[in-house]
N, CA, C and O atoms as a Maestro MAE file, in Angstrom:
{
 s_m_m2io_version
 :::
 2.0.0
}

f_m_ct {
 s_m_title
 :::
 protein
 m_atom[256] {
  # First column is atom index #
  i_m_mmod_type
  r_m_x_coord
  r_m_y_coord
  r_m_z_coord
  i_m_residue_number
  s_m_chain_name
  s_m_pdb_residue_name
  s_m_pdb_atom_name
  i_m_atomic_number
  :::
  1 25 98.622 128.600 77.175 1 A "MET " " N  " 7
  2 3 100.069 128.471 77.852 1 A "MET " " CA " 6
  3 2 101.317 128.654 76.510 1 A "MET " " C  " 6
  4 15 102.305 127.944 76.326 1 A "MET " " O  " 8
  5 25 100.893 129.756 75.770 2 A "PRO " " N  " 7
  6 3 102.383 129.823 74.991 2 A "PRO " " CA " 6
  7 2 103.660 130.030 75.671 2 A "PRO " " C  " 6
  8 15 104.679 129.687 75.071 2 A "PRO " " O  " 8
  9 25 103.755 130.553 76.866 3 A "ASP " " N  " 7
  10 3 104.899 130.794 77.038 3 A "ASP " " CA " 6
  11 2 105.755 129.578 77.794 3 A "ASP " " C  " 6
  12 15 106.969 129.472 77.968 3 A "ASP " " O  " 8
  13 25 104.492 128.571 78.231 4 A "PHE " " N  " 7
  14 3 105.105 127.148 78.637 4 A "PHE " " CA " 6
  15 2 106.073 126.901 77.551 4 A "PHE " " C  " 6
  16 15 107.304 126.911 77.539 4 A "PHE " " O  " 8
  17 25 104.676 126.551 76.122 5 A "ASP " " N  " 7
  18 3 105.256 126.209 74.912 5 A "ASP " " CA " 6
  19 2 106.558 126.183 74.611 5 A "ASP " " C  " 6
  20 15 107.223 125.175 74.374 5 A "ASP " " O  " 8
  21 25 107.061 127.720 74.622 6 A "VAL " " N  " 7
  22 3 108.389 128.053 74.396 6 A "VAL " " CA " 6
  23 2 109.429 127.811 75.058 6 A "VAL " " C  " 6
  24 15 110.577 127.551 74.700 6 A "VAL " " O  " 8
  25 25 108.886 127.928 76.195 7 A "ILE " " N  " 7
  26 3 110.104 127.259 77.326 7 A "ILE " " CA " 6
  27 2 110.062 125.856 77.257 7 A "ILE " " C  " 6
  28 15 111.205 125.485 77.523 7 A "ILE " " O  " 8
  29 25 109.349 124.882 77.040 8 A "VAL " " N  " 7
  30 3 109.420 123.273 76.507 8 A "VAL " " CA " 6
  31 2 110.000 123.118 75.356 8 A "VAL " " C  " 6
  32 15 110.520 122.020 75.160 8 A "VAL " " O  " 8
  33 25 110.070 124.036 74.399 9 A "GLN " " N  " 7
  34 3 110.760 123.891 73.328 9 A "GLN " " CA " 6
  35 2 112.230 124.106 73.376 9 A "GLN " " C  " 6
  36 15 113.034 123.447 72.716 9 A "GLN " " O  " 8
  37 25 112.481 124.898 74.051 10 A "LYS " " N  " 7
  38 3 113.980 125.447 74.268 10 A "LYS " " CA " 6
  39 2 114.805 124.514 75.284 10 A "LYS " " C  " 6
  40 15 116.034 124.565 75.328 10 A "LYS " " O  " 8
  41 25 114.091 123.710 76.048 11 A "VAL " " N  " 7
  42 3 114.595 122.917 76.904 11 A "VAL " " CA " 6
  43 2 115.400 121.464 76.326 11 A "VAL " " C  " 6
  44 15 114.745 120.580 75.774 11 A "VAL " " O  " 8
  45 25 116.628 121.371 76.496 12 A "ASP " " N  " 7
  46 3 117.180 120.264 76.057 12 A "ASP " " CA " 6
  47 2 116.727 118.990 76.540 12 A "ASP " " C  " 6
  48 15 116.760 118.670 77.728 12 A "ASP " " O  " 8
  49 25 116.347 118.341 75.701 13 A "SER " " N  " 7
  50 3 115.944 116.956 75.526 13 A "SER " " CA " 6
  51 2 116.290 116.139 76.385 13 A "SER " " C  " 6
  52 15 115.571 115.459 77.117 13 A "SER " " O  " 8
  53 25 118.085 116.208 76.277 14 A "ARG " " N  " 7
  54 3 118.993 115.241 77.026 14 A "ARG " " CA " 6
  55 2 118.946 115.320 78.949 14 A "ARG " " C  " 6
  56 15 118.987 114.457 79.826 14 A "ARG " " O  " 8
  57 25 118.843 116.782 78.950 15 A "TRP " " N  " 7
  58 3 118.243 117.180 80.204 15 A "TRP " " CA " 6
  59 2 117.327 116.375 80.914 15 A "TRP " " C  " 6
  60 15 117.535 115.786 81.974 15 A "TRP " " O  " 8
  61 25 116.106 116.404 80.115 16 A "ILE " " N  " 7
  62 3 115.003 115.831 80.663 16 A "ILE " " CA " 6
  63 2 114.738 114.720 80.459 16 A "ILE " " C  " 6
  64 15 113.605 114.490 80.883 16 A "ILE " " O  " 8
  65 25 115.396 113.497 79.821 17 A "ARG " " N  " 7
  66 3 115.519 112.439 79.972 17 A "ARG " " CA " 6
  67 2 116.639 111.898 81.193 17 A "ARG " " C  " 6
  68 15 116.692 110.719 81.544 17 A "ARG " " O  " 8
  69 25 117.517 112.988 81.764 18 A "GLU " " N  " 7
  70 3 118.449 112.622 82.749 18 A "GLU " " CA " 6
  71 2 117.505 113.101 83.801 18 A "GLU " " C  " 6
  72 15 117.414 112.336 84.761 18 A "GLU " " O  " 8
  73 25 116.807 114.143 83.848 19 A "LEU " " N  " 7
  74 3 116.059 114.613 84.957 19 A "LEU " " CA " 6
  75 2 114.689 113.281 85.384 19 A "LEU " " C  " 6
  76 15 114.166 113.125 86.487 19 A "LEU " " O  " 8
  77 25 114.436 112.573 84.230 20 A "ARG " " N  " 7
  78 3 113.210 111.772 84.392 20 A "ARG " " CA " 6
  79 2 114.018 110.123 84.811 20 A "ARG " " C  " 6
  80 15 113.420 109.097 85.133 20 A "ARG " " O  " 8
  81 25 115.215 110.273 84.703 21 A "VAL " " N  " 7
  82 3 115.919 108.769 85.196 21 A "VAL " " CA " 6
  83 2 116.293 108.972 86.800 21 A "VAL " " C  " 6
  84 15 116.145 108.180 87.730 21 A "VAL " " O  " 8
  85 25 116.847 110.362 86.788 22 A "PHE " " N  " 7
  86 3 116.953 110.726 88.359 22 A "PHE " " CA " 6
  87 2 115.988 110.316 89.030 22 A "PHE " " C  " 6
  88 15 116.175 109.530 89.959 22 A "PHE " " O  " 8
  89 25 114.525 110.847 88.635 23 A "ALA " " N  " 7
  90 3 113.187 110.954 89.432 23 A "ALA " " CA " 6
  91 2 112.753 109.485 89.478 23 A "ALA " " C  " 6
  92 15 112.423 108.913 90.517 23 A "ALA " " O  " 8
  93 25 112.779 109.005 88.440 24 A "LEU " " N  " 7
  94 3 112.324 107.178 89.032 24 A "LEU " " CA " 6
  95 2 113.536 106.651 89.819 24 A "LEU " " C  " 6
  96 15 113.213 106.048 90.843 24 A "LEU " " O  " 8
  97 25 114.745 106.730 89.600 25 A "GLN " " N  " 7
  98 3 115.711 106.227 90.615 25 A "GLN " " CA " 6
  99 2 115.676 106.773 92.091 25 A "GLN " " C  " 6
  100 15 116.060 105.973 92.945 25 A "GLN " " O  " 8
  101 25 115.367 107.728 92.419 26 A "TYR " " N  " 7
  102 3 114.890 108.502 93.774 26 A "TYR " " CA " 6
  103 2 113.519 107.667 93.805 26 A "TYR " " C  " 6
  104 15 113.527 106.998 94.839 26 A "TYR " " O  " 8
  105 25 112.674 107.509 93.276 27 A "GLU " " N  " 7
  106 3 111.305 106.991 93.732 27 A "GLU " " CA " 6
  107 2 111.448 105.575 93.791 27 A "GLU " " C  " 6
  108 15 110.419 105.019 94.175 27 A "GLU " " O  " 8
  109 25 112.516 104.725 93.499 28 A "GLU " " N  " 7
  110 3 112.497 103.504 93.326 28 A "GLU " " CA " 6
  111 2 113.189 103.233 94.987 28 A "GLU " " C  " 6
  112 15 112.864 102.410 95.842 28 A "GLU " " O  " 8
  113 25 114.263 104.310 94.994 29 A "GLU " " N  " 7
  114 3 114.643 104.181 96.373 29 A "GLU " " CA " 6
  115 2 113.745 104.263 97.913 29 A "GLU " " C  " 6
  116 15 113.868 103.611 98.950 29 A "GLU " " O  " 8
  117 25 112.834 105.345 97.529 30 A "ARG " " N  " 7
  118 3 111.892 105.819 98.569 30 A "ARG " " CA " 6
  119 2 111.244 104.450 98.708 30 A "ARG " " C  " 6
  120 15 111.231 103.930 99.823 30 A "ARG " " O  " 8
  121 25 110.769 103.899 97.788 31 A "HIS " " N  " 7
  122 3 109.746 102.718 97.637 31 A "HIS " " CA " 6
  123 2 110.538 101.504 98.568 31 A "HIS " " C  " 6
  124 15 110.012 100.724 99.362 31 A "HIS " " O  " 8
  125 25 111.939 101.616 98.200 32 A "GLN " " N  " 7
  126 3 112.483 100.405 98.868 32 A "GLN " " CA " 6
  127 2 112.210 100.726 100.444 32 A "GLN " " C  " 6
  128 15 111.860 99.949 101.333 32 A "GLN " " O  " 8
  129 25 112.486 102.131 100.500 33 A "VAL " " N  " 7
  130 3 112.673 102.271 102.528 33 A "VAL " " CA " 6
  131 2 111.522 102.453 102.920 33 A "VAL " " C  " 6
  132 15 111.415 102.096 104.093 33 A "VAL " " O  " 8
  133 25 110.416 102.918 102.411 34 A "ARG " " N  " 7
  134 3 108.602 102.607 102.854 34 A "ARG " " CA " 6
  135 2 108.505 101.031 102.853 34 A "ARG " " C  " 6
  136 15 108.114 100.443 103.861 34 A "ARG " " O  " 8
  137 25 108.737 100.598 102.114 35 A "SER " " N  " 7
  138 3 108.522 98.841 102.142 35 A "SER " " CA " 6
  139 2 109.439 98.034 103.156 35 A "SER " " C  " 6
  140 15 109.150 96.944 103.650 35 A "SER " " O  " 8
  141 25 110.398 98.640 103.338 36 A "SER " " N  " 7
  142 3 111.159 98.193 104.678 36 A "SER " " CA " 6
  143 2 110.391 98.182 106.020 36 A "SER " " C  " 6
  144 15 110.395 97.277 106.855 36 A "SER " " O  " 8
  145 25 109.673 99.469 106.073 37 A "TRP " " N  " 7
  146 3 108.930 99.843 107.271 37 A "TRP " " CA " 6
  147 2 107.689 98.703 107.752 37 A "TRP " " C  " 6
  148 15 107.072 98.724 108.817 37 A "TRP " " O  " 8
  149 25 107.559 97.863 106.791 38 A "ILE " " N  " 7
  150 3 106.020 97.019 106.558 38 A "ILE " " CA " 6
  151 2 106.487 95.854 106.731 38 A "ILE " " C  " 6
  152 15 107.269 95.313 105.950 38 A "ILE " " O  " 8
  153 25 105.832 95.104 108.298 39 A "PRO " " N  " 7
  154 3 106.240 93.555 107.942 39 A "PRO " " CA " 6
  155 2 106.100 92.668 106.878 39 A "PRO " " C  " 6
  156 15 105.019 92.730 106.292 39 A "PRO " " O  " 8
  157 25 106.886 91.887 106.492 40 A "ALA " " N  " 7
  158 3 106.282 91.255 105.509 40 A "ALA " " CA " 6
  159 2 104.889 90.020 105.868 40 A "ALA " " C  " 6
  160 15 104.326 89.358 104.996 40 A "ALA " " O  " 8
  161 25 104.646 89.983 107.037 41 A "SER " " N  " 7
  162 3 103.653 89.135 107.381 41 A "SER " " CA " 6
  163 2 102.277 89.434 107.298 41 A "SER " " C  " 6
  164 15 101.353 88.634 107.449 41 A "SER " " O  " 8
  165 25 102.186 90.901 106.994 42 A "VAL " " N  " 7
  166 3 100.922 91.075 106.389 42 A "VAL " " CA " 6
  167 2 100.202 91.006 105.203 42 A "VAL " " C  " 6
  168 15 100.824 91.011 104.142 42 A "VAL " " O  " 8
  169 25 98.641 90.924 105.217 43 A "ASP " " N  " 7
  170 3 98.153 90.663 104.122 43 A "ASP " " CA " 6
  171 2 98.230 91.936 102.891 43 A "ASP " " C  " 6
  172 15 98.640 93.040 103.250 43 A "ASP " " O  " 8
  173 25 97.898 91.760 101.735 44 A "ASP " " N  " 7
  174 3 97.909 92.625 100.521 44 A "ASP " " CA " 6
  175 2 97.462 93.952 100.706 44 A "ASP " " C  " 6
  176 15 98.104 94.986 100.519 44 A "ASP " " O  " 8
  177 25 95.584 93.740 101.328 45 A "GLU " " N  " 7
  178 3 95.332 94.902 101.635 45 A "GLU " " CA " 6
  179 2 95.790 95.806 103.143 45 A "GLU " " C  " 6
  180 15 95.212 96.864 103.394 45 A "GLU " " O  " 8
  181 25 96.547 95.422 103.793 46 A "THR " " N  " 7
  182 3 96.621 95.998 104.913 46 A "THR " " CA " 6
  183 2 98.329 96.589 104.463 46 A "THR " " C  " 6
  184 15 98.705 97.682 104.888 46 A "THR " " O  " 8
  185 25 99.070 95.886 103.747 47 A "TRP " " N  " 7
  186 3 100.420 96.044 103.385 47 A "TRP " " CA " 6
  187 2 100.182 97.447 102.616 47 A "TRP " " C  " 6
  188 15 101.057 98.265 102.897 47 A "TRP " " O  " 8
  189 25 99.239 97.899 101.747 48 A "PHE " " N  " 7
  190 3 98.924 98.370 100.892 48 A "PHE " " CA " 6
  191 2 98.367 100.069 101.787 48 A "PHE " " C  " 6
  192 15 98.788 101.204 101.563 48 A "PHE " " O  " 8
  193 25 97.565 99.719 102.555 49 A "GLU " " N  " 7
  194 3 97.266 100.489 103.580 49 A "GLU " " CA " 6
  195 2 98.275 101.482 104.210 49 A "GLU " " C  " 6
  196 15 98.292 102.709 104.313 49 A "GLU " " O  " 8
  197 25 99.306 100.251 104.684 50 A "LEU " " N  " 7
  198 3 100.711 100.820 105.928 50 A "LEU " " CA " 6
  199 2 101.387 101.536 104.745 50 A "LEU " " C  " 6
  200 15 101.958 102.572 105.085 50 A "LEU " " O  " 8
  201 25 101.456 101.238 103.466 51 A "TYR " " N  " 7
  202 3 102.492 101.850 102.517 51 A "TYR " " CA " 6
  203 2 101.830 103.131 102.373 51 A "TYR " " C  " 6
  204 15 102.485 104.147 102.606 51 A "TYR " " O  " 8
  205 25 100.554 103.221 102.000 52 A "LEU " " N  " 7
  206 3 99.900 104.738 101.870 52 A "LEU " " CA " 6
  207 2 100.244 105.662 103.298 52 A "LEU " " C  " 6
  208 15 100.619 106.834 103.299 52 A "LEU " " O  " 8
  209 25 100.058 104.981 104.243 53 A "THR " " N  " 7
  210 3 100.640 105.666 105.422 53 A "THR " " CA " 6
  211 2 102.115 105.825 105.901 53 A "THR " " C  " 6
  212 15 102.290 106.556 106.875 53 A "THR " " O  " 8
  213 25 103.001 105.333 105.431 54 A "ALA " " N  " 7
  214 3 104.164 105.369 105.101 54 A "ALA " " CA " 6
  215 2 104.720 106.411 104.509 54 A "ALA " " C  " 6
  216 15 105.684 107.038 104.948 54 A "ALA " " O  " 8
  217 25 104.042 106.658 103.346 55 A "THR " " N  " 7
  218 3 104.339 107.931 102.308 55 A "THR " " CA " 6
  219 2 103.864 108.982 102.661 55 A "THR " " C  " 6
  220 15 104.327 110.095 102.412 55 A "THR " " O  " 8
  221 25 102.755 108.696 103.366 56 A "SER " " N  " 7
  222 3 101.966 110.450 103.979 56 A "SER " " CA " 6
  223 2 103.019 110.690 105.075 56 A "SER " " C  " 6
  224 15 103.613 111.767 105.036 56 A "SER " " O  " 8
  225 25 103.303 109.859 105.998 57 A "VAL " " N  " 7
  226 3 104.275 110.233 107.353 57 A "VAL " " CA " 6
  227 2 105.619 110.769 106.560 57 A "VAL " " C  " 6
  228 15 106.121 111.820 106.959 57 A "VAL " " O  " 8
  229 25 106.127 110.171 105.607 58 A "GLU " " N  " 7
  230 3 107.241 110.865 104.832 58 A "GLU " " CA " 6
  231 2 107.176 111.932 104.324 58 A "GLU " " C  " 6
  232 15 108.144 112.692 104.320 58 A "GLU " " O  " 8
  233 25 106.140 112.201 103.835 59 A "GLN " " N  " 7
  234 3 105.516 113.687 102.829 59 A "GLN " " CA " 6
  235 2 105.475 114.695 104.470 59 A "GLN " " C  " 6
  236 15 106.121 115.734 104.608 59 A "GLN " " O  " 8
  237 25 105.016 114.386 105.030 60 A "ASP " " N  " 7
  238 3 104.813 115.238 106.113 60 A "ASP " " CA " 6
  239 2 106.409 115.685 106.831 60 A "ASP " " C  " 6
  240 15 106.793 116.826 107.085 60 A "ASP " " O  " 8
  241 25 107.111 114.460 107.033 61 A "ILE " " N  " 7
  242 3 108.401 114.821 107.671 61 A "ILE " " CA " 6
  243 2 108.879 116.150 106.725 61 A "ILE " " C  " 6
  244 15 109.202 117.275 107.105 61 A "ILE " " O  " 8
  245 25 108.799 115.581 105.311 62 A "ALA " " N  " 7
  246 3 109.582 116.455 104.754 62 A "ALA " " CA " 6
  247 2 109.257 117.655 104.726 62 A "ALA " " C  " 6
  248 15 110.133 118.475 104.455 62 A "ALA " " O  " 8
  249 25 107.684 118.170 105.045 63 A "LEU " " N  " 7
  250 3 107.333 119.330 105.338 63 A "LEU " " CA " 6
  251 2 107.867 120.327 106.281 63 A "LEU " " C  " 6
  252 15 107.811 121.551 106.164 63 A "LEU " " O  " 8
  253 25 108.473 119.533 107.373 64 A "ILE " " N  " 7
  254 3 108.580 119.979 108.827 64 A "ILE " " CA " 6
  255 2 110.130 120.774 108.399 64 A "ILE " " C  " 6
  256 15 110.773 121.377 109.258 64 A "ILE " " O  " 8
  :::
 }
 m_bond[255] {
  # First column is bond index #
  i_m_from
  i_m_to
  i_m_order
  :::
  1 1 2 1
  2 2 3 1
  3 3 4 2
  4 3 5 1
  5 5 6 1
  6 6 7 1
  7 7 8 2
  8 7 9 1
  9 9 10 1
  10 10 11 1
  11 11 12 2
  12 11 13 1
  13 13 14 1
  14 14 15 1
  15 15 16 2
  16 15 17 1
  17 17 18 1
  18 18 19 1
  19 19 20 2
  20 19 21 1
  21 21 22 1
  22 22 23 1
  23 23 24 2
  24 23 25 1
  25 25 26 1
  26 26 27 1
  27 27 28 2
  28 27 29 1
  29 29 30 1
  30 30 31 1
  31 31 32 2
  32 31 33 1
  33 33 34 1
  34 34 35 1
  35 35 36 2
  36 35 37 1
  37 37 38 1
  38 38 39 1
  39 39 40 2
  40 39 41 1
  41 41 42 1
  42 42 43 1
  43 43 44 2
  44 43 45 1
  45 45 46 1
  46 46 47 1
  47 47 48 2
  48 47 49 1
  49 49 50 1
  50 50 51 1
  51 51 52 2
  52 51 53 1
  53 53 54 1
  54 54 55 1
  55 55 56 2
  56 55 57 1
  57 57 58 1
  58 58 59 1
  59 59 60 2
  60 59 61 1
  61 61 62 1
  62 62 63 1
  63 63 64 2
  64 63 65 1
  65 65 66 1
  66 66 67 1
  67 67 68 2
  68 67 69 1
  69 69 70 1
  70 70 71 1
  71 71 72 2
  72 71 73 1
  73 73 74 1
  74 74 75 1
  75 75 76 2
  76 75 77 1
  77 77 78 1
  78 78 79 1
  79 79 80 2
  80 79 81 1
  81 81 82 1
  82 82 83 1
  83 83 84 2
  84 83 85 1
  85 85 86 1
  86 86 87 1
  87 87 88 2
  88 87 89 1
  89 89 90 1
  90 90 91 1
  91 91 92 2
  92 91 93 1
  93 93 94 1
  94 94 95 1
  95 95 96 2
  96 95 97 1
  97 97 98 1
  98 98 99 1
  99 99 100 2
  100 99 101 1
  101 101 102 1
  102 102 103 1
  103 103 104 2
  104 103 105 1
  105 105 106 1
  106 106 107 1
  107 107 108 2
  108 107 109 1
  109 109 110 1
  110 110 111 1
  111 111 112 2
  112 111 113 1
  113 113 114 1
  114 114 115 1
  115 115 116 2
  116 115 117 1
  117 117 118 1
  118 118 119 1
  119 119 120 2
  120 119 121 1
  121 121 122 1
  122 122 123 1
  123 123 124 2
  124 123 125 1
  125 125 126 1
  126 126 127 1
  127 127 128 2
  128 127 129 1
  129 129 130 1
  130 130 131 1
  131 131 132 2
  132 131 133 1
  133 133 134 1
  134 134 135 1
  135 135 136 2
  136 135 137 1
  137 137 138 1
  138 138 139 1
  139 139 140 2
  140 139 141 1
  141 141 142 1
  142 142 143 1
  143 143 144 2
  144 143 145 1
  145 145 146 1
  146 146 147 1
  147 147 148 2
  148 147 149 1
  149 149 150 1
  150 150 151 1
  151 151 152 2
  152 151 153 1
  153 153 154 1
  154 154 155 1
  155 155 156 2
  156 155 157 1
  157 157 158 1
  158 158 159 1
  159 159 160 2
  160 159 161 1
  161 161 162 1
  162 162 163 1
  163 163 164 2
  164 163 165 1
  165 165 166 1
  166 166 167 1
  167 167 168 2
  168 167 169 1
  169 169 170 1
  170 170 171 1
  171 171 172 2
  172 171 173 1
  173 173 174 1
  174 174 175 1
  175 175 176 2
  176 175 177 1
  177 177 178 1
  178 178 179 1
  179 179 180 2
  180 179 181 1
  181 181 182 1
  182 182 183 1
  183 183 184 2
  184 183 185 1
  185 185 186 1
  186 186 187 1
  187 187 188 2
  188 187 189 1
  189 189 190 1
  190 190 191 1
  191 191 192 2
  192 191 193 1
  193 193 194 1
  194 194 195 1
  195 195 196 2
  196 195 197 1
  197 197 198 1
  198 198 199 1
  199 199 200 2
  200 199 201 1
  201 201 202 1
  202 202 203 1
  203 203 204 2
  204 203 205 1
  205 205 206 1
  206 206 207 1
  207 207 208 2
  208 207 209 1
  209 209 210 1
  210 210 211 1
  211 211 212 2
  212 211 213 1
  213 213 214 1
  214 214 215 1
  215 215 216 2
  216 215 217 1
  217 217 218 1
  218 218 219 1
  219 219 220 2
  220 219 221 1
  221 221 222 1
  222 222 223 1
  223 223 224 2
  224 223 225 1
  225 225 226 1
  226 226 227 1
  227 227 228 2
  228 227 229 1
  229 229 230 1
  230 230 231 1
  231 231 232 2
  232 231 233 1
  233 233 234 1
  234 234 235 1
  235 235 236 2
  236 235 237 1
  237 237 238 1
  238 238 239 1
  239 239 240 2
  240 239 241 1
  241 241 242 1
  242 242 243 1
  243 243 244 2
  244 243 245 1
  245 245 246 1
  246 246 247 1
  247 247 248 2
  248 247 249 1
  249 249 250 1
  250 250 251 1
  251 251 252 2
  252 251 253 1
  253 253 254 1
  254 254 255 1
  255 255 256 2
  :::
 }
}
């Protein structure tokens, strides 16, 4: 993929860093929202399954 390598070399590293920070902040916010949908009383295994379901539902909604 030589074309990709050329593009990567021309991209400003500050922009990449800012984009990475934005993506991490966004994912942290989404994690907080998904976690808020799950009751605190469930055990760890059930919590994880519900979290995966919440993630799947959120992705399905985004596709609509």
